[in-house]
VEXDREN-247317 format. One record per residue (C-alpha): residue number from 1; x, y, z. Coordinates in steps of 0.05 Angstrom, whole numbers. Example, Ala and Ser with C-alpha at 12.3 -4.5 7.8 and 13.67 -1.06 7.14 Angstrom:
BEGIN
(site 1,(246,-90,156))
(site 2,(273,-21,143))
***
This chain:
BEGIN
(site 1,(2354,2186,1660))
(site 2,(2371,2119,1692))
(site 3,(2329,2060,1671))
(site 4,(2333,2000,1717))
(site 5,(2318,1933,1683))
(site 6,(2280,1873,1712))
(site 7,(2337,1851,1758))
(site 8,(2354,1920,1780))
(site 9,(2282,1935,1797))
(site 10,(2277,1870,1838))
(site 11,(2339,1888,1876))
(site 12,(2311,1958,1889))
(site 13,(2245,1930,1914))
(site 14,(2282,1882,1961))
(site 15,(2322,1940,1989))
(site 16,(2258,1982,1998))
(site 17,(2229,1927,2041))
(site 18,(2291,1923,2083))
(site 19,(2293,1997,2090))
(site 20,(2221,1999,2110))
(site 21,(2231,1945,2162))
(site 22,(2289,1983,2192))
(site 23,(2251,2047,2193))
(site 24,(2191,2016,2228))
(site 25,(2237,1982,2279))
(site 26,(2275,2044,2295))
(site 27,(2224,2102,2286))
(site 28,(2176,2102,2344))
(site 29,(2124,2143,2306))
(site 30,(2119,2092,2249))
(site 31,(2114,2034,2298))
(site 32,(2064,2068,2343))
(site 33,(2016,2084,2285))
(site 34,(2024,2017,2251))
(site 35,(2052,2042,2185))
(site 36,(2063,1982,2139))
(site 37,(2136,1969,2122))
(site 38,(2129,1973,2046))
(site 39,(2093,2039,2053))
(site 40,(2147,2068,2098))
(site 41,(2206,2046,2053))
(site 42,(2170,2060,1988))
(site 43,(2151,2131,2007))
(site 44,(2221,2147,2027))
(site 45,(2249,2124,1961))
(site 46,(2193,2162,1923))
(site 47,(2212,2226,1960))
(site 48,(2285,2216,1944))
(site 49,(2267,2207,1870))
(site 50,(2225,2270,1873))
(site 51,(2286,2307,1899))
(site 52,(2330,2278,1845))
(site 53,(2280,2299,1791))
(site 54,(2288,2371,1817))
(site 55,(2362,2361,1799))
(site 56,(2342,2337,1730))
(site 57,(2358,2265,1747))
(site 58,(2304,2214,1734))
(site 59,(2303,2140,1754))
(site 60,(2253,2094,1721))
(site 61,(2237,2022,1740))
(site 62,(2215,1960,1702))
(site 63,(2146,1948,1729))
(site 64,(2132,1886,1687))
(site 65,(2135,1844,1752))
(site 66,(2082,1888,1788))
(site 67,(2020,1856,1757))
(site 68,(2042,1783,1763))
(site 69,(2058,1797,1836))
(site 70,(1990,1828,1848))
(site 71,(1956,1769,1814))
(site 72,(1997,1719,1854))
(site 73,(1975,1752,1919))
(site 74,(1902,1747,1899))
(site 75,(1912,1675,1879))
(site 76,(1937,1661,1949))
(site 77,(1877,1697,1978))
(site 78,(1833,1649,1938))
(site 79,(1873,1588,1958))
(site 80,(1866,1609,2032))
(site 81,(1789,1612,2029))
(site 82,(1749,1550,2043))
(site 83,(1673,1546,2039))
(site 84,(1665,1531,2113))
(site 85,(1699,1597,2130))
(site 86,(1658,1635,2078))
(site 87,(1593,1610,2111))
(site 88,(1618,1635,2178))
(site 89,(1632,1705,2150))
(site 90,(1566,1710,2110))
(site 91,(1529,1759,2155))
(site 92,(1593,1800,2169))
(site 93,(1608,1804,2096))
(site 94,(1537,1832,2084))
(site 95,(1543,1884,2137))
(site 96,(1613,1905,2115))
(site 97,(1587,1910,2043))
(site 98,(1534,1959,2067))
(site 99,(1589,2004,2097))
(site 100,(1630,2000,2034))
(site 101,(1571,2018,1989))
(site 102,(1553,2076,2035))
(site 103,(1623,2104,2028))
(site 104,(1622,2097,1952))
(site 105,(1557,2138,1949))
(site 106,(1585,2191,1997))
(site 107,(1652,2198,1961))
(site 108,(1618,2213,1895))
(site 109,(1566,2261,1926))
(site 110,(1621,2300,1962))
(site 111,(1668,2300,1902))
(site 112,(1614,2327,1856))
(site 113,(1590,2378,1908))
(site 114,(1659,2405,1922))
(site 115,(1675,2408,1847))
(site 116,(1614,2450,1834))
(site 117,(1628,2494,1894))
(site 118,(1699,2507,1868))
(site 119,(1677,2521,1798))
(site 120,(1702,2457,1768))
(site 121,(1669,2408,1720))
(site 122,(1627,2360,1760))
(site 123,(1661,2304,1723))
(site 124,(1725,2322,1758))
(site 125,(1689,2311,1824))
(site 126,(1666,2244,1802))
(site 127,(1737,2227,1778))
(site 128,(1765,2245,1846))
(site 129,(1711,2203,1881))
(site 130,(1701,2128,1881))
(site 131,(1728,2119,1809))
(site 132,(1800,2130,1830))
(site 133,(1798,2124,1906))
(site 134,(1759,2059,1913))
(site 135,(1773,2037,1841))
(site 136,(1848,2051,1839))
(site 137,(1892,2061,1779))
(site 138,(1859,2009,1733))
(site 139,(1789,2035,1742))
(site 140,(1814,2107,1739))
(site 141,(1850,2095,1674))
(site 142,(1788,2063,1643))
(site 143,(1739,2119,1663))
(site 144,(1791,2172,1647))
(site 145,(1789,2149,1575))
(site 146,(1713,2149,1575))
(site 147,(1709,2220,1604))
(site 148,(1759,2245,1552))
(site 149,(1726,2212,1492))
(site 150,(1652,2216,1510))
(site 151,(1649,2280,1553))
(site 152,(1710,2317,1526))
(site 153,(1742,2327,1594))
(site 154,(1813,2351,1582))
(site 155,(1871,2312,1617))
(site 156,(1822,2265,1649))
(site 157,(1871,2206,1647))
(site 158,(1926,2246,1679))
(site 159,(1879,2271,1734))
(site 160,(1855,2199,1746))
(site 161,(1927,2173,1754))
(site 162,(1945,2229,1801))
(site 163,(1883,2219,1843))
(site 164,(1893,2144,1847))
(site 165,(1966,2156,1868))
(site 166,(1945,2203,1923))
(site 167,(1894,2152,1947))
(site 168,(1945,2095,1948))
(site 169,(1993,2137,1991))
(site 170,(1941,2161,2040))
(site 171,(1905,2094,2043))
(site 172,(1969,2064,2071))
(site 173,(1983,2120,2119))
(site 174,(1915,2131,2155))
(site 175,(1895,2059,2167))
(site 176,(1943,2047,2224))
(site 177,(1928,2112,2263))
(site 178,(1854,2100,2255))
(site 179,(1860,2030,2282))
(site 180,(1904,2054,2340))
(site 181,(1851,2104,2359))
(site 182,(1795,2053,2357))
(site 183,(1834,2000,2394))
(site 184,(1844,2047,2452))
(site 185,(1767,2051,2457))
(site 186,(1762,1975,2455))
(site 187,(1812,1968,2510))
(site 188,(1775,2015,2557))
(site 189,(1736,1983,2614))
(site 190,(1673,1947,2594))
(site 191,(1689,1945,2520))
(site 192,(1729,1880,2512))
(site 193,(1687,1819,2492))
(site 194,(1700,1755,2532))
(site 195,(1723,1701,2483))
(site 196,(1772,1646,2475))
(site 197,(1845,1662,2460))
(site 198,(1856,1673,2386))
(site 199,(1905,1634,2346))
(site 200,(1933,1673,2288))
(site 201,(1928,1643,2219))
(site 202,(1957,1655,2148))
(site 203,(1962,1729,2130))
(site 204,(1951,1754,2200))
(site 205,(2024,1748,2223))
(site 206,(2069,1753,2161))
(site 207,(2134,1750,2202))
(site 208,(2116,1686,2238))
(site 209,(2165,1629,2223))
(site 210,(2136,1570,2188))
(site 211,(2167,1503,2169))
(site 212,(2166,1490,2094))
(site 213,(2195,1434,2052))
(site 214,(2219,1443,1981))
(site 215,(2166,1394,1953))
(site 216,(2107,1427,1990))
(site 217,(2132,1495,1966))
(site 218,(2132,1471,1894))
(site 219,(2061,1443,1903))
(site 220,(2035,1510,1927))
(site 221,(2075,1548,1872))
(site 222,(2041,1502,1821))
(site 223,(1972,1518,1849))
(site 224,(1987,1592,1844))
(site 225,(2013,1585,1772))
(site 226,(1949,1547,1753))
(site 227,(1906,1600,1785))
(site 228,(1944,1655,1745))
(site 229,(1937,1617,1679))
(site 230,(1864,1596,1686))
(site 231,(1844,1663,1715))
(site 232,(1877,1700,1656))
(site 233,(1843,1654,1606))
(site 234,(1776,1663,1642))
(site 235,(1784,1737,1640))
(site 236,(1796,1734,1564))
(site 237,(1731,1694,1555))
(site 238,(1691,1744,1596))
(site 239,(1719,1805,1559))
(site 240,(1668,1850,1527))
(site 241,(1610,1811,1557))
(site 242,(1560,1828,1611))
(site 243,(1600,1786,1659))
(site 244,(1668,1820,1649))
(site 245,(1708,1825,1713))
(site 246,(1779,1850,1729))
(site 247,(1833,1797,1719))
(site 248,(1850,1793,1793))
(site 249,(1778,1774,1810))
(site 250,(1781,1718,1760))
(site 251,(1847,1694,1789))
(site 252,(1820,1696,1859))
(site 253,(1758,1657,1838))
(site 254,(1799,1602,1808))
(site 255,(1840,1598,1871))
(site 256,(1776,1588,1912))
(site 257,(1751,1534,1863))
(site 258,(1818,1498,1865))
(site 259,(1823,1498,1941))
(site 260,(1752,1474,1952))
(site 261,(1747,1428,1892))
(site 262,(1810,1389,1908))
(site 263,(1790,1384,1981))
(site 264,(1719,1360,1965))
(site 265,(1746,1306,1918))
(site 266,(1796,1285,1971))
(site 267,(1854,1295,1924))
(site 268,(1894,1349,1959))
(site 269,(1893,1394,2020))
(site 270,(1923,1463,2012))
(site 271,(1978,1477,2062))
(site 272,(1962,1546,2089))
(site 273,(2032,1561,2115))
(site 274,(2063,1557,2045))
(site 275,(2005,1596,2015))
(site 276,(2012,1652,2067))
(site 277,(2087,1656,2058))
(site 278,(2083,1662,1982))
(site 279,(2025,1710,1988))
(site 280,(2061,1756,2036))
(site 281,(2123,1756,1993))
(site 282,(2081,1775,1932))
(site 283,(2044,1828,1970))
(site 284,(2107,1859,1999))
(site 285,(2142,1863,1933))
(site 286,(2081,1889,1896))
(site 287,(2073,1946,1945))
(site 288,(2147,1962,1945))
(site 289,(2149,1967,1869))
(site 290,(2083,2007,1867))
(site 291,(2104,2057,1919))
(site 292,(2177,2067,1897))
(site 293,(2150,2079,1827))
(site 294,(2102,2132,1848))
(site 295,(2110,2196,1807))
(site 296,(2099,2245,1864))
(site 297,(2108,2302,1816))
(site 298,(2041,2284,1787))
(site 299,(2010,2301,1854))
(site 300,(2051,2365,1859))
(site 301,(2022,2385,1791))
(site 302,(1950,2380,1815))
(site 303,(1913,2445,1817))
(site 304,(1897,2470,1886))
(site 305,(1822,2456,1880))
(site 306,(1833,2383,1862))
(site 307,(1881,2377,1921))
(site 308,(1828,2405,1966))
(site 309,(1777,2354,1941))
(site 310,(1826,2296,1952))
(site 311,(1846,2321,2021))
(site 312,(1772,2325,2040))
(site 313,(1761,2254,2014))
(site 314,(1818,2230,2059))
(site 315,(1787,2264,2120))
(site 316,(1719,2234,2103))
(site 317,(1749,2165,2096))
(site 318,(1780,2168,2166))
(site 319,(1716,2196,2198))
(site 320,(1673,2145,2161))
(site 321,(1717,2088,2185))
(site 322,(1714,2113,2257))
(site 323,(1641,2131,2263))
(site 324,(1608,2085,2212))
(site 325,(1649,2023,2194))
(site 326,(1674,2012,2266))
(site 327,(1605,2019,2298))
(site 328,(1568,1982,2243))
(site 329,(1616,1922,2250))
(site 330,(1604,1917,2325))
(site 331,(1652,1965,2358))
(site 332,(1701,1912,2381))
(site 333,(1773,1893,2362))
(site 334,(1755,1859,2296))
(site 335,(1715,1921,2277))
(site 336,(1778,1963,2290))
(site 337,(1819,1919,2244))
(site 338,(1764,1922,2192))
(site 339,(1764,1997,2195))
(site 340,(1839,1998,2182))
(site 341,(1826,1952,2122))
(site 342,(1770,1997,2097))
(site 343,(1817,2057,2097))
(site 344,(1865,2016,2054))
(site 345,(1818,1999,1997))
(site 346,(1770,2057,2008))
(site 347,(1826,2104,1986))
(site 348,(1876,2056,1952))
(site 349,(1872,1982,1936))
(site 350,(1860,1915,1969))
(site 351,(1935,1900,1977))
(site 352,(1941,1964,2016))
(site 353,(1882,1942,2060))
(site 354,(1916,1875,2075))
(site 355,(1982,1912,2092))
(site 356,(1945,1958,2139))
(site 357,(1913,1899,2175))
(site 358,(1978,1861,2179))
(site 359,(2011,1920,2213))
(site 360,(1955,1924,2264))
(site 361,(1950,1848,2279))
(site 362,(2024,1840,2286))
(site 363,(2022,1889,2344))
(site 364,(1955,1878,2376))
(site 365,(1936,1805,2358))
(site 366,(1901,1765,2304))
(site 367,(1833,1780,2272))
(site 368,(1812,1721,2228))
(site 369,(1745,1750,2209))
(site 370,(1779,1814,2182))
(site 371,(1825,1775,2137))
(site 372,(1765,1735,2112))
(site 373,(1719,1793,2098))
(site 374,(1764,1848,2069))
(site 375,(1794,1806,2012))
(site 376,(1725,1780,1994))
(site 377,(1693,1849,1992))
(site 378,(1754,1883,1962))
(site 379,(1763,1833,1906))
(site 380,(1695,1806,1890))
(site 381,(1644,1859,1906))
(site 382,(1672,1930,1908))
(site 383,(1688,1933,1832))
(site 384,(1618,1910,1813))
(site 385,(1583,1957,1862))
(site 386,(1628,2015,1843))
(site 387,(1608,2008,1769))
(site 388,(1535,2010,1787))
(site 389,(1545,2070,1833))
(site 390,(1585,2109,1779))
(site 391,(1531,2095,1727))
(site 392,(1477,2119,1774))
(site 393,(1513,2185,1784))
(site 394,(1526,2192,1710))
(site 395,(1451,2187,1699))
(site 396,(1441,2251,1739))
(site 397,(1413,2310,1697))
(site 398,(1475,2353,1693))
(site 399,(1515,2293,1667))
(site 400,(1461,2270,1620))
(site 401,(1458,2340,1590))
(site 402,(1533,2337,1575))
***
């Protein structure tokens, strides 16, 4: 077994990003279907590691940098949000939230229904529903422990991790193709809306060159550090209370308060170019480490019935994005980008959703409303609504009897 330390892992993640960029530039299929660069490079490395494991060679990474990178990304999302923009997105956020809630309900209903049809414990269907797909690894680990201790479900944690891994991979793979299909509809005669030319901002075009000075860079880095510290402390204060939230939500909230508080007091104006650069670097490295560290053998060890449920969930996510999310959001270009983002965090995580949308907007053009709505819903609302939905399903008779 080879264990890479902190520095070795950082080098590997950087090489994964370079590999992913090279693949997307040279492989027409990846470019045509808007596959994010970290996903392309990370999956190749994960497949290589799976092959090496078959030769009894295992490589492990130091993932201690993964959580700080994820939190830094969410801090930059908060620092990019101003109240004026939030007001503009109010109605759109509400409509998108309806679509997200509908998917959560449908994912659990289908998971439970398929589990019962395949002769499995209904809890397995719930665990392969919104708990791990919309909730990700963190939510899956938490509920896996609950299902093991309270309901006696064997290997619940392992099943949760494998399901969340499956979702993370597929969430990054189907977003681009779904958006490509929908944008073809938008570009057909009579579908394009007449509007002023759009100017890309912030996270919409991560490869755009921006002028940055050392001092302004340090200012932005300080704001991110304060968001991380204050958000972590806030999360500690809310722990085991009725208002407990995931750490990344607290960090994002602190970023929003900092951005708008300093602006309202006339003390400081956040420079979005530095925020977007640091945010995109954090996002890319986070996804590279997450994907190259995937234990694909956990997926290979899934029983066939569980794999059938997860494959069905992936198909439903794509169809839901095409026929519900896209239409509900207006059926225009922004709706197509939102559909790609919904695929990202409907199966995986908010960073995957952002990467999906970046891959789309880099090719087809900016969508400021999508980059406003998806982080808000993916960070602030989805975890809260998911908990409510899960508890509603657990109140069903066959769960209560257990």
